[in-house]
Biopython code that builds the backbone (N, CA, C, O; Angstrom):
import numpy as np
from Bio.PDB.StructureBuilder import StructureBuilder

atoms = [
    (1, "MET", "N", (0.820, -1.039, -0.178)),
    (1, "MET", "CA", (0.049, 0.016, -0.222)),
    (1, "MET", "C", (0.774, 1.469, -0.151)),
    (1, "MET", "O", (1.564, 1.745, 0.753)),
    (2, "GLU", "N", (0.480, 2.238, -1.040)),
    (2, "GLU", "CA", (1.312, 3.074, -0.857)),
    (2, "GLU", "C", (0.890, 4.574, -0.299)),
    (2, "GLU", "O", (-0.063, 5.169, -0.801)),
    (3, "ARG", "N", (1.651, 5.126, 0.750)),
    (3, "ARG", "CA", (1.150, 6.262, 1.415)),
    (3, "ARG", "C", (1.508, 7.533, 0.685)),
    (3, "ARG", "O", (2.571, 7.579, 0.066)),
    (4, "LEU", "N", (0.725, 8.523, 0.717)),
    (4, "LEU", "CA", (1.196, 9.840, -0.016)),
    (4, "LEU", "C", (1.708, 10.824, 0.968)),
    (4, "LEU", "O", (1.039, 10.935, 1.996)),
    (5, "LEU", "N", (2.792, 11.575, 0.844)),
    (5, "LEU", "CA", (2.985, 12.568, 1.825)),
    (5, "LEU", "C", (2.548, 13.724, 1.891)),
    (5, "LEU", "O", (2.400, 14.455, 0.912)),
    (6, "ALA", "N", (2.253, 14.067, 3.239)),
    (6, "ALA", "CA", (1.450, 15.142, 3.368)),
    (6, "ALA", "C", (2.196, 16.422, 3.303)),
    (6, "ALA", "O", (3.100, 16.539, 4.129)),
    (7, "VAL", "N", (2.018, 17.287, 2.580)),
    (7, "VAL", "CA", (2.948, 18.463, 2.629)),
    (7, "VAL", "C", (2.139, 19.844, 2.955)),
    (7, "VAL", "O", (1.056, 20.161, 2.461)),
    (8, "SER", "N", (2.818, 20.509, 3.789)),
    (8, "SER", "CA", (2.267, 21.296, 4.371)),
    (8, "SER", "C", (3.464, 22.426, 4.780)),
    (8, "SER", "O", (4.650, 22.136, 4.939)),
    (9, "SER", "N", (2.841, 23.870, 4.921)),
    (9, "SER", "CA", (4.242, 24.968, 5.308)),
    (9, "SER", "C", (4.511, 24.308, 6.823)),
    (9, "SER", "O", (3.946, 23.447, 7.498)),
    (10, "SER", "N", (5.569, 25.093, 6.978)),
    (10, "SER", "CA", (6.389, 25.100, 8.384)),
    (10, "SER", "C", (5.898, 25.688, 9.311)),
    (10, "SER", "O", (5.519, 26.802, 8.950)),
    (11, "PRO", "N", (5.698, 25.471, 10.430)),
    (11, "PRO", "CA", (5.148, 26.068, 11.834)),
    (11, "PRO", "C", (5.926, 27.345, 11.715)),
    (11, "PRO", "O", (7.151, 27.238, 11.774)),
    (12, "HIS", "N", (5.458, 28.415, 11.572)),
    (12, "HIS", "CA", (6.304, 29.744, 11.855)),
    (12, "HIS", "C", (5.880, 30.788, 12.934)),
    (12, "HIS", "O", (4.652, 30.872, 12.943)),
    (13, "ILE", "N", (6.353, 31.452, 13.670)),
    (13, "ILE", "CA", (5.851, 32.265, 14.705)),
    (13, "ILE", "C", (5.482, 33.509, 14.032)),
    (13, "ILE", "O", (6.348, 34.076, 13.366)),
    (14, "HIS", "N", (4.241, 34.038, 14.124)),
    (14, "HIS", "CA", (3.986, 35.082, 13.732)),
    (14, "HIS", "C", (3.825, 36.293, 14.649)),
    (14, "HIS", "O", (2.747, 36.543, 15.188)),
    (15, "ALA", "N", (5.140, 37.189, 14.848)),
    (15, "ALA", "CA", (5.164, 38.387, 15.898)),
    (15, "ALA", "C", (5.019, 39.727, 15.168)),
    (15, "ALA", "O", (5.397, 39.997, 14.028)),
    (16, "PRO", "N", (4.414, 40.486, 16.028)),
    (16, "PRO", "CA", (4.219, 41.823, 15.443)),
    (16, "PRO", "C", (5.835, 42.489, 15.474)),
    (16, "PRO", "O", (5.855, 43.588, 14.919)),
    (17, "GLN", "N", (6.662, 42.216, 15.802)),
    (17, "GLN", "CA", (8.004, 42.856, 15.747)),
    (17, "GLN", "C", (8.591, 42.390, 14.212)),
    (17, "GLN", "O", (8.331, 41.291, 13.723)),
    (18, "ASP", "N", (9.286, 43.251, 13.657)),
    (18, "ASP", "CA", (9.996, 42.966, 12.475)),
    (18, "ASP", "C", (11.388, 42.619, 12.584)),
    (18, "ASP", "O", (11.858, 42.726, 13.717)),
    (19, "THR", "N", (12.192, 42.208, 11.623)),
    (19, "THR", "CA", (13.245, 41.331, 11.600)),
    (19, "THR", "C", (14.373, 41.956, 12.347)),
    (19, "THR", "O", (15.175, 41.252, 12.961)),
    (20, "ARG", "N", (14.480, 43.540, 12.307)),
    (20, "ARG", "CA", (15.610, 43.880, 12.761)),
    (20, "ARG", "C", (15.349, 44.104, 14.280)),
    (20, "ARG", "O", (16.366, 43.980, 14.962)),
    (21, "THR", "N", (14.207, 44.408, 14.962)),
    (21, "THR", "CA", (13.987, 44.220, 16.389)),
    (21, "THR", "C", (14.123, 42.690, 16.678)),
    (21, "THR", "O", (14.568, 42.577, 17.820)),
    (22, "ILE", "N", (13.941, 41.598, 16.165)),
    (22, "ILE", "CA", (14.147, 40.358, 16.502)),
    (22, "ILE", "C", (15.784, 40.143, 16.617)),
    (22, "ILE", "O", (16.235, 39.779, 17.703)),
    (23, "MET", "N", (16.659, 40.363, 15.518)),
    (23, "MET", "CA", (17.915, 40.355, 15.538)),
    (23, "MET", "C", (18.547, 41.306, 16.621)),
    (23, "MET", "O", (19.634, 41.072, 17.151)),
    (24, "ALA", "N", (17.850, 42.282, 16.868)),
    (24, "ALA", "CA", (18.568, 42.843, 18.017)),
    (24, "ALA", "C", (18.272, 42.137, 19.403)),
    (24, "ALA", "O", (19.148, 41.972, 20.252)),
    (25, "TRP", "N", (17.162, 41.799, 19.530)),
    (25, "TRP", "CA", (17.137, 40.628, 20.802)),
    (25, "TRP", "C", (17.954, 39.273, 20.969)),
    (25, "TRP", "O", (18.362, 38.799, 22.030)),
    (26, "VAL", "N", (18.122, 38.683, 19.511)),
    (26, "VAL", "CA", (19.318, 37.793, 19.633)),
    (26, "VAL", "C", (20.785, 38.244, 19.731)),
    (26, "VAL", "O", (21.702, 37.440, 19.900)),
    (27, "LEU", "N", (20.954, 39.532, 19.621)),
    (27, "LEU", "CA", (22.260, 40.049, 19.737)),
    (27, "LEU", "C", (22.292, 40.190, 21.158)),
    (27, "LEU", "O", (23.290, 39.763, 21.739)),
    (28, "ALA", "N", (21.452, 40.669, 21.759)),
    (28, "ALA", "CA", (21.089, 41.053, 23.282)),
    (28, "ALA", "C", (21.306, 39.686, 23.988)),
    (28, "ALA", "O", (21.926, 39.595, 25.047)),
    (29, "ALA", "N", (20.854, 38.815, 23.453)),
    (29, "ALA", "CA", (20.780, 37.490, 24.402)),
    (29, "ALA", "C", (22.304, 36.810, 24.169)),
    (29, "ALA", "O", (22.750, 36.100, 25.070)),
    (30, "LEU", "N", (23.065, 37.029, 22.995)),
    (30, "LEU", "CA", (24.348, 36.293, 22.858)),
    (30, "LEU", "C", (25.470, 37.334, 23.437)),
    (30, "LEU", "O", (26.576, 36.871, 23.714)),
    (31, "ALA", "N", (25.258, 38.489, 23.594)),
    (31, "ALA", "CA", (26.218, 39.383, 24.343)),
    (31, "ALA", "C", (26.772, 38.848, 25.333)),
    (31, "ALA", "O", (27.999, 38.801, 25.243)),
    (32, "PRO", "N", (26.163, 38.269, 26.586)),
    (32, "PRO", "CA", (26.721, 37.995, 27.761)),
    (32, "PRO", "C", (27.708, 36.777, 27.394)),
    (32, "PRO", "O", (28.889, 36.855, 27.732)),
    (33, "ALA", "N", (27.298, 35.827, 26.809)),
    (33, "ALA", "CA", (28.120, 34.698, 26.164)),
    (33, "ALA", "C", (29.445, 35.002, 25.652)),
    (33, "ALA", "O", (30.461, 34.413, 26.020)),
    (34, "GLY", "N", (29.401, 36.114, 24.632)),
    (34, "GLY", "CA", (30.411, 36.694, 24.203)),
    (34, "GLY", "C", (31.128, 37.449, 24.939)),
    (34, "GLY", "O", (32.288, 37.578, 24.550)),
    (35, "LEU", "N", (30.802, 38.063, 25.990)),
    (35, "LEU", "CA", (31.786, 38.753, 27.132)),
    (35, "LEU", "C", (32.352, 38.125, 27.954)),
    (35, "LEU", "O", (33.438, 38.361, 28.485)),
    (36, "ALA", "N", (31.441, 37.036, 28.156)),
    (36, "ALA", "CA", (32.309, 35.915, 29.152)),
    (36, "ALA", "C", (33.410, 35.207, 28.520)),
    (36, "ALA", "O", (34.477, 34.861, 29.028)),
    (37, "GLY", "N", (32.996, 35.049, 27.354)),
    (37, "GLY", "CA", (34.329, 34.043, 26.263)),
    (37, "GLY", "C", (35.361, 35.127, 26.567)),
    (37, "GLY", "O", (36.359, 34.604, 27.064)),
    (38, "ILE", "N", (35.488, 36.592, 26.433)),
    (38, "ILE", "CA", (36.234, 37.604, 26.068)),
    (38, "ILE", "C", (36.865, 37.555, 27.368)),
    (38, "ILE", "O", (38.090, 37.675, 27.337)),
    (39, "TYR", "N", (36.326, 37.407, 28.514)),
    (39, "TYR", "CA", (36.726, 37.481, 30.069)),
    (39, "TYR", "C", (37.497, 36.468, 30.207)),
    (39, "TYR", "O", (38.576, 36.664, 30.764)),
    (40, "PHE", "N", (37.210, 35.321, 29.812)),
    (40, "PHE", "CA", (37.638, 34.158, 30.294)),
    (40, "PHE", "C", (39.029, 33.875, 29.490)),
    (40, "PHE", "O", (40.117, 33.686, 30.034)),
    (41, "PHE", "N", (38.790, 33.885, 28.151)),
    (41, "PHE", "CA", (39.699, 33.557, 27.254)),
    (41, "PHE", "C", (40.571, 34.430, 26.335)),
    (41, "PHE", "O", (41.383, 34.049, 25.493)),
    (42, "GLY", "N", (40.183, 35.847, 26.722)),
    (42, "GLY", "CA", (40.781, 36.902, 26.029)),
    (42, "GLY", "C", (40.427, 37.342, 24.853)),
    (42, "GLY", "O", (39.587, 36.671, 24.253)),
    (43, "PHE", "N", (40.841, 38.298, 24.352)),
    (43, "PHE", "CA", (40.435, 38.940, 22.987)),
    (43, "PHE", "C", (40.750, 37.772, 21.549)),
    (43, "PHE", "O", (40.194, 37.845, 20.454)),
    (44, "ARG", "N", (41.527, 37.007, 21.866)),
    (44, "ARG", "CA", (41.869, 35.937, 20.710)),
    (44, "ARG", "C", (40.722, 34.948, 20.713)),
    (44, "ARG", "O", (40.650, 34.177, 19.756)),
    (45, "ALA", "N", (40.022, 34.894, 21.457)),
    (45, "ALA", "CA", (39.015, 33.761, 21.427)),
    (45, "ALA", "C", (37.859, 34.583, 20.793)),
    (45, "ALA", "O", (36.820, 33.923, 20.837)),
    (46, "ALA", "N", (37.720, 35.586, 20.321)),
    (46, "ALA", "CA", (36.689, 36.396, 19.736)),
    (46, "ALA", "C", (36.739, 36.482, 18.392)),
    (46, "ALA", "O", (35.904, 37.151, 17.785)),
]
sb = StructureBuilder()
sb.init_structure("model")
sb.init_model(0)
sb.init_chain("A")
sb.init_seg("    ")
for serial, (resi, resn, name, xyz) in enumerate(atoms, 1):
    if name == "N":
        sb.init_residue(resn, " ", resi, " ")
    sb.init_atom(name, np.array(xyz, "f"), 0.0, 1.0, " ", f" {name:<3s}", serial, name[0])
structure = sb.get_structure()
C-alpha cells in the first residue's frame, strides 16, 4: 500500500516585531556569552 506524503507549510511564529527588532534581541541574548568568552579566554577567542 502506498502512502502519500502530506506537504504543508512550516510552523512559523507570527510576531508583531520586524526582523531588525528580533535580531537586536538575538544580539542582546548572545552578548553575555560573548563577553564571558572574552573575559575568560581573552580577545583572541573572539
